[in-house]
N, CA, C and O atoms as a GROMACS GRO file, in nm:
protein
  472
    1MET      N    1  -1.099  -1.758  -0.280
    1MET     CA    2  -0.988  -1.766  -0.243
    1MET      C    3  -0.894  -1.678  -0.332
    1MET      O    4  -0.781  -1.643  -0.296
    2ASP      N    5  -0.968  -1.637  -0.483
    2ASP     CA    6  -0.955  -1.560  -0.548
    2ASP      C    7  -0.941  -1.396  -0.442
    2ASP      O    8  -0.841  -1.333  -0.409
    3GLN      N    9  -1.085  -1.371  -0.414
    3GLN     CA   10  -1.032  -1.260  -0.302
    3GLN      C   11  -0.940  -1.206  -0.228
    3GLN      O   12  -0.908  -1.087  -0.228
    4LEU      N   13  -0.876  -1.335  -0.136
    4LEU     CA   14  -0.728  -1.362  -0.040
    4LEU      C   15  -0.604  -1.352  -0.120
    4LEU      O   16  -0.494  -1.329  -0.068
    5THR      N   17  -0.627  -1.374  -0.285
    5THR     CA   18  -0.514  -1.369  -0.352
    5THR      C   19  -0.514  -1.204  -0.365
    5THR      O   20  -0.419  -1.136  -0.324
    6ARG      N   21  -0.625  -1.151  -0.421
    6ARG     CA   22  -0.647  -1.042  -0.458
    6ARG      C   23  -0.675  -0.899  -0.356
    6ARG      O   24  -0.720  -0.794  -0.401
    7ASP      N   25  -0.643  -0.920  -0.234
    7ASP     CA   26  -0.689  -0.838  -0.096
    7ASP      C   27  -0.474  -0.816  -0.032
    7ASP      O   28  -0.419  -0.725   0.030
    8ALA      N   29  -0.404  -0.984  -0.106
    8ALA     CA   30  -0.293  -1.029  -0.074
    8ALA      C   31  -0.222  -0.904  -0.149
    8ALA      O   32  -0.176  -0.804  -0.094
    9PHE      N   33  -0.227  -0.941  -0.329
    9PHE     CA   34  -0.116  -0.867  -0.362
    9PHE      C   35  -0.191  -0.780  -0.506
    9PHE      O   36  -0.166  -0.768  -0.626
   10GLY      N   37  -0.288  -0.736  -0.418
   10GLY     CA   38  -0.356  -0.657  -0.509
   10GLY      C   39  -0.462  -0.684  -0.686
   10GLY      O   40  -0.414  -0.726  -0.792
   11GLY      N   41  -0.574  -0.651  -0.665
   11GLY     CA   42  -0.612  -0.691  -0.849
   11GLY      C   43  -0.600  -0.668  -0.906
   11GLY      O   44  -0.484  -0.629  -0.910
   12THR      N   45  -0.653  -0.654  -1.005
   12THR     CA   46  -0.632  -0.564  -1.152
   12THR      C   47  -0.766  -0.574  -1.241
   12THR      O   48  -0.868  -0.643  -1.226
   13SER      N   49  -0.722  -0.462  -1.362
   13SER     CA   50  -0.894  -0.403  -1.350
   13SER      C   51  -0.870  -0.445  -1.463
   13SER      O   52  -0.754  -0.468  -1.500
   14SER      N   53  -1.007  -0.467  -1.564
   14SER     CA   54  -1.016  -0.454  -1.705
   14SER      C   55  -1.012  -0.324  -1.746
   14SER      O   56  -0.960  -0.296  -1.854
   15THR      N   57  -1.060  -0.239  -1.674
   15THR     CA   58  -1.068  -0.108  -1.719
   15THR      C   59  -0.929  -0.046  -1.722
   15THR      O   60  -0.928   0.069  -1.677
   16ALA      N   61  -0.866  -0.071  -1.744
   16ALA     CA   62  -0.713   0.004  -1.721
   16ALA      C   63  -0.740   0.132  -1.819
   16ALA      O   64  -0.852   0.152  -1.868
   17ASN      N   65  -0.624   0.220  -1.842
   17ASN     CA   66  -0.655   0.358  -1.880
   17ASN      C   67  -0.467   0.288  -1.905
   17ASN      O   68  -0.395   0.220  -1.832
   18THR      N   69  -0.444   0.355  -2.055
   18THR     CA   70  -0.333   0.295  -2.137
   18THR      C   71  -0.263   0.451  -2.129
   18THR      O   72  -0.149   0.441  -2.174
   19ALA      N   73  -0.282   0.541  -2.101
   19ALA     CA   74  -0.231   0.621  -2.026
   19ALA      C   75  -0.184   0.624  -1.902
   19ALA      O   76  -0.079   0.666  -1.949
   20THR      N   77  -0.168   0.620  -1.817
   20THR     CA   78  -0.127   0.544  -1.721
   20THR      C   79  -0.068   0.377  -1.669
   20THR      O   80  -0.115   0.265  -1.685
   21ILE      N   81   0.014   0.413  -1.624
   21ILE     CA   82   0.122   0.299  -1.592
   21ILE      C   83   0.119   0.284  -1.443
   21ILE      O   84   0.154   0.377  -1.371
   22THR      N   85   0.081   0.177  -1.396
   22THR     CA   86   0.110   0.216  -1.191
   22THR      C   87   0.158   0.073  -1.199
   22THR      O   88   0.128  -0.022  -1.271
   23GLU      N   89   0.269   0.097  -1.071
   23GLU     CA   90   0.314  -0.017  -1.048
   23GLU      C   91   0.336  -0.010  -0.874
   23GLU      O   92   0.331   0.093  -0.808
   24ARG      N   93   0.360  -0.144  -0.824
   24ARG     CA   94   0.430  -0.137  -0.704
   24ARG      C   95   0.486  -0.181  -0.681
   24ARG      O   96   0.444  -0.297  -0.683
   25PRO      N   97   0.656  -0.175  -0.626
   25PRO     CA   98   0.750  -0.186  -0.581
   25PRO      C   99   0.732  -0.276  -0.439
   25PRO      O  100   0.633  -0.275  -0.366
   26LEU      N  101   0.852  -0.353  -0.422
   26LEU     CA  102   0.831  -0.441  -0.296
   26LEU      C  103   0.866  -0.316  -0.196
   26LEU      O  104   0.810  -0.304  -0.086
   27LEU      N  105   0.944  -0.244  -0.234
   27LEU     CA  106   1.008  -0.167  -0.107
   27LEU      C  107   0.873  -0.063  -0.004
   27LEU      O  108   0.880  -0.003   0.103
   28GLY      N  109   0.775  -0.082  -0.090
   28GLY     CA  110   0.662   0.069  -0.007
   28GLY      C  111   0.683   0.119  -0.073
   28GLY      O  112   0.793   0.128  -0.019
   29SER      N  113   0.695   0.194  -0.184
   29SER     CA  114   0.666   0.252  -0.270
   29SER      C  115   0.606   0.251  -0.417
   29SER      O  116   0.600   0.135  -0.457
   30SER      N  117   0.564   0.334  -0.500
   30SER     CA  118   0.422   0.324  -0.634
   30SER      C  119   0.542   0.435  -0.732
   30SER      O  120   0.630   0.507  -0.685
   31MET      N  121   0.518   0.422  -0.821
   31MET     CA  122   0.530   0.486  -0.961
   31MET      C  123   0.413   0.499  -1.022
   31MET      O  124   0.329   0.410  -1.028
   32ASN      N  125   0.401   0.632  -1.079
   32ASN     CA  126   0.299   0.696  -1.151
   32ASN      C  127   0.365   0.732  -1.327
   32ASN      O  128   0.474   0.787  -1.336
   33LEU      N  129   0.300   0.700  -1.432
   33LEU     CA  130   0.328   0.795  -1.520
   33LEU      C  131   0.204   0.767  -1.621
   33LEU      O  132   0.130   0.672  -1.645
   34ASP      N  133   0.225   0.924  -1.678
   34ASP     CA  134   0.115   0.981  -1.740
   34ASP      C  135   0.202   1.044  -1.828
   34ASP      O  136   0.314   1.092  -1.805
   35ASN      N  137   0.120   1.038  -1.960
   35ASN     CA  138   0.184   0.987  -2.102
   35ASN      C  139   0.075   1.159  -2.173
   35ASN      O  140   0.005   1.185  -2.271
   36GLU      N  141   0.107   1.206  -2.095
   36GLU     CA  142   0.070   1.336  -2.152
   36GLU      C  143   0.107   1.418  -2.310
   36GLU      O  144   0.220   1.415  -2.360
   37LYS      N  145  -0.002   1.485  -2.367
   37LYS     CA  146   0.024   1.522  -2.508
   37LYS      C  147   0.188   1.557  -2.561
   37LYS      O  148   0.254   1.506  -2.651
   38ASP      N  149   0.219   1.671  -2.460
   38ASP     CA  150   0.352   1.707  -2.464
   38ASP      C  151   0.472   1.672  -2.422
   38ASP      O  152   0.580   1.690  -2.478
   39LYS      N  153   0.450   1.624  -2.327
   39LYS     CA  154   0.548   1.555  -2.228
   39LYS      C  155   0.417   1.440  -2.154
   39LYS      O  156   0.298   1.411  -2.169
   40TYR      N  157   0.614   1.377  -2.016
   40TYR     CA  158   0.534   1.211  -1.929
   40TYR      C  159   0.572   1.301  -1.784
   40TYR      O  160   0.667   1.356  -1.728
   41VAL      N  161   0.496   1.287  -1.774
   41VAL     CA  162   0.449   1.297  -1.602
   41VAL      C  163   0.515   1.175  -1.504
   41VAL      O  164   0.442   1.082  -1.468
   42VAL      N  165   0.613   1.181  -1.476
   42VAL     CA  166   0.609   1.013  -1.322
   42VAL      C  167   0.622   1.091  -1.182
   42VAL      O  168   0.663   1.203  -1.154
   43ARG      N  169   0.575   0.997  -1.113
   43ARG     CA  170   0.539   1.034  -0.995
   43ARG      C  171   0.631   0.936  -0.887
   43ARG      O  172   0.559   0.850  -0.835
   44PHE      N  173   0.708   0.933  -0.863
   44PHE     CA  174   0.737   0.827  -0.732
   44PHE      C  175   0.691   0.864  -0.608
   44PHE      O  176   0.693   0.982  -0.573
   45CYS      N  177   0.649   0.772  -0.534
   45CYS     CA  178   0.612   0.815  -0.420
   45CYS      C  179   0.695   0.731  -0.305
   45CYS      O  180   0.668   0.612  -0.283
   46LEU      N  181   0.819   0.817  -0.219
   46LEU     CA  182   0.869   0.750  -0.168
   46LEU      C  183   0.868   0.834  -0.037
   46LEU      O  184   0.911   0.949  -0.048
   47PRO      N  185   0.821   0.789   0.098
   47PRO     CA  186   0.744   0.801   0.214
   47PRO      C  187   0.908   0.786   0.279
   47PRO      O  188   0.995   0.726   0.216
   48ASP      N  189   0.928   0.838   0.387
   48ASP     CA  190   1.006   0.845   0.488
   48ASP      C  191   1.170   0.862   0.429
   48ASP      O  192   1.269   0.824   0.491
   49ARG      N  193   1.171   0.926   0.305
   49ARG     CA  194   1.319   0.930   0.271
   49ARG      C  195   1.353   1.095   0.288
   49ARG      O  196   1.293   1.178   0.356
   50ASP      N  197   1.452   1.107   0.217
   50ASP     CA  198   1.513   1.196   0.252
   50ASP      C  199   1.539   1.267   0.100
   50ASP      O  200   1.644   1.258   0.035
   51LEU      N  201   1.402   1.346   0.059
   51LEU     CA  202   1.399   1.355  -0.096
   51LEU      C  203   1.534   1.419  -0.161
   51LEU      O  204   1.559   1.390  -0.277
   52SER      N  205   1.605   1.491  -0.102
   52SER     CA  206   1.671   1.600  -0.108
   52SER      C  207   1.798   1.476  -0.171
   52SER      O  208   1.864   1.502  -0.272
   53GLU      N  209   1.815   1.348  -0.097
   53GLU     CA  210   1.916   1.273  -0.167
   53GLU      C  211   1.872   1.162  -0.232
   53GLU      O  212   1.904   1.046  -0.207
   54VAL      N  213   1.759   1.219  -0.362
   54VAL     CA  214   1.737   1.120  -0.476
   54VAL      C  215   1.742   1.202  -0.556
   54VAL      O  216   1.699   1.317  -0.566
   55LYS      N  217   1.833   1.096  -0.655
   55LYS     CA  218   1.869   1.113  -0.786
   55LYS      C  219   1.743   1.036  -0.909
   55LYS      O  220   1.664   0.943  -0.893
   56VAL      N  221   1.767   1.108  -1.007
   56VAL     CA  222   1.712   1.108  -1.125
   56VAL      C  223   1.837   1.102  -1.212
   56VAL      O  224   1.950   1.146  -1.191
   57LYS      N  225   1.779   1.026  -1.326
   57LYS     CA  226   1.884   1.035  -1.402
   57LYS      C  227   1.842   0.979  -1.598
   57LYS      O  228   1.838   0.857  -1.617
   58VAL      N  229   1.819   1.057  -1.702
   58VAL     CA  230   1.795   0.913  -1.828
   58VAL      C  231   1.895   0.959  -1.850
   58VAL      O  232   1.967   1.058  -1.834
   59THR      N  233   1.882   0.819  -1.912
   59THR     CA  234   2.009   0.710  -1.966
   59THR      C  235   1.964   0.721  -2.098
   59THR      O  236   1.848   0.749  -2.132
   60GLU      N  237   2.118   0.684  -2.218
   60GLU     CA  238   2.107   0.667  -2.379
   60GLU      C  239   1.991   0.564  -2.438
   60GLU      O  240   1.971   0.542  -2.558
   61ASN      N  241   1.922   0.509  -2.327
   61ASN     CA  242   1.801   0.383  -2.370
   61ASN      C  243   1.663   0.431  -2.338
   61ASN      O  244   1.563   0.360  -2.345
   62ASN      N  245   1.667   0.559  -2.301
   62ASN     CA  246   1.538   0.618  -2.352
   62ASN      C  247   1.507   0.537  -2.182
   62ASN      O  248   1.393   0.491  -2.193
   63GLN      N  249   1.550   0.511  -2.066
   63GLN     CA  250   1.533   0.466  -1.910
   63GLN      C  251   1.479   0.591  -1.856
   63GLN      O  252   1.436   0.678  -1.932
   64LEU      N  253   1.479   0.602  -1.743
   64LEU     CA  254   1.458   0.677  -1.679
   64LEU      C  255   1.467   0.549  -1.524
   64LEU      O  256   1.410   0.447  -1.485
   65ARG      N  257   1.616   0.676  -1.467
   65ARG     CA  258   1.681   0.587  -1.322
   65ARG      C  259   1.632   0.677  -1.209
   65ARG      O  260   1.652   0.798  -1.215
   66ILE      N  261   1.577   0.628  -1.118
   66ILE     CA  262   1.562   0.672  -1.007
   66ILE      C  263   1.662   0.619  -0.837
   66ILE      O  264   1.651   0.497  -0.835
   67THR      N  265   1.690   0.634  -0.792
   67THR     CA  266   1.807   0.572  -0.723
   67THR      C  267   1.793   0.678  -0.504
   67THR      O  268   1.750   0.793  -0.514
   68ALA      N  269   1.806   0.661  -0.447
   68ALA     CA  270   1.762   0.650  -0.289
   68ALA      C  271   1.895   0.549  -0.218
   68ALA      O  272   1.923   0.430  -0.231
   69SER      N  273   1.952   0.657  -0.142
   69SER     CA  274   2.012   0.628   0.013
   69SER      C  275   2.011   0.664   0.133
   69SER      O  276   2.034   0.784   0.146
   70GLU      N  277   1.991   0.600   0.244
   70GLU     CA  278   2.011   0.656   0.368
   70GLU      C  279   2.061   0.556   0.438
   70GLU      O  280   2.055   0.436   0.409
   71GLU      N  281   2.128   0.622   0.560
   71GLU     CA  282   2.178   0.594   0.634
   71GLU      C  283   2.132   0.609   0.812
   71GLU      O  284   2.179   0.707   0.871
   72SER      N  285   2.076   0.548   0.860
   72SER     CA  286   2.070   0.575   1.028
   72SER      C  287   2.164   0.497   1.148
   72SER      O  288   2.175   0.379   1.183
   73LYS      N  289   2.228   0.629   1.194
   73LYS     CA  290   2.244   0.525   1.355
   73LYS      C  291   2.195   0.556   1.432
   73LYS      O  292   2.157   0.673   1.437
   74ARG      N  293   2.161   0.440   1.566
   74ARG     CA  294   2.101   0.469   1.650
   74ARG      C  295   2.113   0.457   1.810
   74ARG      O  296   2.056   0.371   1.877
   75LYS      N  297   2.193   0.552   1.856
   75LYS     CA  298   2.347   0.475   2.014
   75LYS      C  299   2.212   0.524   2.128
   75LYS      O  300   2.154   0.632   2.136
   76THR      N  301   2.188   0.370   2.224
   76THR     CA  302   2.132   0.348   2.324
   76THR      C  303   2.216   0.221   2.423
   76THR      O  304   2.230   0.100   2.410
   77GLY      N  305   2.258   0.319   2.522
   77GLY     CA  306   2.318   0.252   2.581
   77GLY      C  307   2.472   0.261   2.578
   77GLY      O  308   2.541   0.361   2.598
   78THR      N  309   2.513   0.126   2.548
   78THR     CA  310   2.651   0.044   2.525
   78THR      C  311   2.627   0.028   2.393
   78THR      O  312   2.734   0.038   2.333
   79ASN      N  313   2.544   0.011   2.326
   79ASN     CA  314   2.499  -0.011   2.163
   79ASN      C  315   2.483   0.049   2.048
   79ASN      O  316   2.408   0.146   2.054
   80SER      N  317   2.504   0.037   1.997
   80SER     CA  318   2.480   0.135   1.812
   80SER      C  319   2.414   0.031   1.745
   80SER      O  320   2.418  -0.085   1.784
   81GLU      N  321   2.382   0.052   1.694
   81GLU     CA  322   2.273   0.042   1.584
   81GLU      C  323   2.330   0.152   1.439
   81GLU      O  324   2.330   0.274   1.430
   82VAL      N  325   2.378   0.037   1.332
   82VAL     CA  326   2.359   0.148   1.182
   82VAL      C  327   2.281   0.057   1.120
   82VAL      O  328   2.287  -0.064   1.142
   83SER      N  329   2.187   0.124   1.019
   83SER     CA  330   2.100   0.075   0.973
   83SER      C  331   2.121   0.130   0.794
   83SER      O  332   2.098   0.250   0.777
   84GLU      N  333   2.149   0.078   0.712
   84GLU     CA  334   2.128   0.103   0.554
   84GLU      C  335   2.008   0.045   0.491
   84GLU      O  336   1.962  -0.068   0.499
   85GLY      N  337   1.950   0.202   0.395
   85GLY     CA  338   1.850   0.132   0.304
   85GLY      C  339   1.900   0.164   0.181
   85GLY      O  340   1.994   0.243   0.195
   86GLU      N  341   1.870   0.126   0.025
   86GLU     CA  342   1.894   0.156  -0.090
   86GLU      C  343   1.750   0.109  -0.137
   86GLU      O  344   1.670   0.041  -0.072
   87TYR      N  345   1.732   0.169  -0.283
   87TYR     CA  346   1.657   0.216  -0.350
   87TYR      C  347   1.704   0.241  -0.422
   87TYR      O  348   1.800   0.318  -0.413
   88SER      N  349   1.635   0.155  -0.611
   88SER     CA  350   1.640   0.174  -0.721
   88SER      C  351   1.529   0.153  -0.777
   88SER      O  352   1.448   0.076  -0.726
   89GLN      N  353   1.499   0.228  -0.914
   89GLN     CA  354   1.405   0.190  -0.996
   89GLN      C  355   1.428   0.210  -1.151
   89GLN      O  356   1.474   0.323  -1.170
   90VAL      N  357   1.417   0.160  -1.233
   90VAL     CA  358   1.414   0.217  -1.434
   90VAL      C  359   1.311   0.222  -1.418
   90VAL      O  360   1.234   0.188  -1.328
   91ILE      N  361   1.301   0.279  -1.536
   91ILE     CA  362   1.105   0.212  -1.590
   91ILE      C  363   1.162   0.228  -1.769
   91ILE      O  364   1.065   0.158  -1.796
   92THR      N  365   1.199   0.244  -1.848
   92THR     CA  366   1.120   0.274  -1.967
   92THR      C  367   1.051   0.404  -2.081
   92THR      O  368   0.983   0.363  -2.175
   93LEU      N  369   1.064   0.490  -2.072
   93LEU     CA  370   1.006   0.570  -2.083
   93LEU      C  371   0.922   0.504  -2.265
   93LEU      O  372   0.966   0.425  -2.348
   94PRO      N  373   0.828   0.562  -2.265
   94PRO     CA  374   0.739   0.484  -2.427
   94PRO      C  375   0.784   0.589  -2.544
   94PRO      O  376   0.711   0.569  -2.641
   95GLY      N  377   0.857   0.669  -2.565
   95GLY     CA  378   0.953   0.715  -2.599
   95GLY      C  379   1.015   0.834  -2.555
   95GLY      O  380   1.026   0.866  -2.436
   96PRO      N  381   1.084   0.942  -2.720
   96PRO     CA  382   1.218   0.972  -2.677
   96PRO      C  383   1.210   1.151  -2.613
   96PRO      O  384   1.160   1.235  -2.688
   97VAL      N  385   1.252   1.186  -2.503
   97VAL     CA  386   1.276   1.312  -2.390
   97VAL      C  387   1.390   1.380  -2.468
   97VAL      O  388   1.477   1.341  -2.545
   98HIS      N  389   1.343   1.529  -2.402
   98HIS     CA  390   1.401   1.596  -2.360
   98HIS      C  391   1.502   1.630  -2.225
   98HIS      O  392   1.498   1.727  -2.149
   99ALA      N  393   1.581   1.530  -2.226
   99ALA     CA  394   1.602   1.488  -2.113
   99ALA      C  395   1.720   1.613  -2.053
   99ALA      O  396   1.809   1.583  -1.974
  100GLY      N  397   1.704   1.721  -2.095
  100GLY     CA  398   1.821   1.871  -2.059
  100GLY      C  399   1.721   1.928  -2.030
  100GLY      O  400   1.763   2.026  -1.968
  101ASP      N  401   1.568   1.936  -2.032
  101ASP     CA  402   1.477   1.991  -1.991
  101ASP      C  403   1.378   1.942  -1.874
  101ASP      O  404   1.266   1.980  -1.840
  102MET      N  405   1.459   1.847  -1.831
  102MET     CA  406   1.381   1.719  -1.756
  102MET      C  407   1.363   1.875  -1.655
  102MET      O  408   1.421   1.983  -1.665
  103LYS      N  409   1.267   1.831  -1.570
  103LYS     CA  410   1.174   1.872  -1.416
  103LYS      C  411   1.189   1.869  -1.339
  103LYS      O  412   1.125   1.972  -1.318
  104ILE      N  413   1.244   1.824  -1.181
  104ILE     CA  414   1.245   1.712  -1.116
  104ILE      C  415   1.163   1.818  -0.969
  104ILE      O  416   1.229   1.916  -0.937
  105ASP      N  417   1.052   1.799  -0.904
  105ASP     CA  418   1.023   1.835  -0.753
  105ASP      C  419   1.013   1.768  -0.710
  105ASP      O  420   0.991   1.660  -0.764
  106ARG      N  421   1.026   1.786  -0.555
  106ARG     CA  422   1.023   1.712  -0.452
  106ARG      C  423   1.001   1.762  -0.328
  106ARG      O  424   1.067   1.839  -0.258
  107GLN      N  425   0.834   1.672  -0.305
  107GLN     CA  426   0.765   1.754  -0.178
  107GLN      C  427   0.740   1.630  -0.155
  107GLN      O  428   0.777   1.542  -0.232
  108ALA      N  429   0.656   1.603  -0.013
  108ALA     CA  430   0.555   1.627   0.104
  108ALA      C  431   0.580   1.403   0.039
  108ALA      O  432   0.483   1.330   0.020
  109GLY      N  433   0.775   1.344   0.016
  109GLY     CA  434   0.733   1.235   0.025
  109GLY      C  435   0.664   1.202  -0.117
  109GLY      O  436   0.576   1.116  -0.129
  110VAL      N  437   0.748   1.333  -0.294
  110VAL     CA  438   0.663   1.236  -0.339
  110VAL      C  439   0.796   1.334  -0.461
  110VAL      O  440   0.832   1.451  -0.466
  111VAL      N  441   0.824   1.237  -0.522
  111VAL     CA  442   0.962   1.290  -0.617
  111VAL      C  443   0.851   1.321  -0.786
  111VAL      O  444   0.810   1.235  -0.864
  112THR      N  445   0.833   1.450  -0.792
  112THR     CA  446   0.774   1.463  -0.982
  112THR      C  447   0.854   1.493  -1.037
  112THR      O  448   0.924   1.580  -0.984
  113VAL      N  449   0.896   1.442  -1.172
  113VAL     CA  450   0.976   1.405  -1.278
  113VAL      C  451   0.840   1.461  -1.416
  113VAL      O  452   0.748   1.403  -1.472
  114THR      N  453   0.905   1.623  -1.423
  114THR     CA  454   0.860   1.631  -1.606
  114THR      C  455   0.913   1.585  -1.681
  114THR      O  456   1.027   1.596  -1.636
  115LEU      N  457   0.927   1.511  -1.816
  115LEU     CA  458   1.007   1.507  -1.918
  115LEU      C  459   0.937   1.536  -2.061
  115LEU      O  460   0.848   1.474  -2.120
  116PRO      N  461   1.010   1.651  -2.097
  116PRO     CA  462   0.876   1.705  -2.271
  116PRO      C  463   0.975   1.609  -2.354
  116PRO      O  464   1.098   1.602  -2.352
  117LYS      N  465   0.883   1.542  -2.425
  117LYS     CA  466   0.859   1.466  -2.531
  117LYS      C  467   0.924   1.564  -2.624
  117LYS      O  468   0.913   1.685  -2.643
  118ALA      N  469   1.018   1.435  -2.690
  118ALA     CA  470   1.114   1.480  -2.794
  118ALA      C  471   1.034   1.460  -2.928
  118ALA      O  472   1.086   1.489  -3.036
   0.00000   0.00000   0.00000
């Protein structure tokens, strides 16, 4: 039963690295936060999304917010189908950052946000 639960929901490891936090939200994306000497590097895996539509913001509460939305339309014969999807995730950063110096890189389904520490 324990193995079935680990397979379905992901197992935990007793050898966790405290400098890296990994979460798996329900929408199939993942987030990774690396706490480096002079910066935080946050990677969001957003496969099958238009990364040019992804918005990233640092709030006053030292939180990083990433949002993305998409709409697709399909017409087959006399039927039309419209589907919309939205992704949003907020994480609290471990320490203060220089939000004005934030760098965002969008490549191959991954958004990488680099935030210099304050």
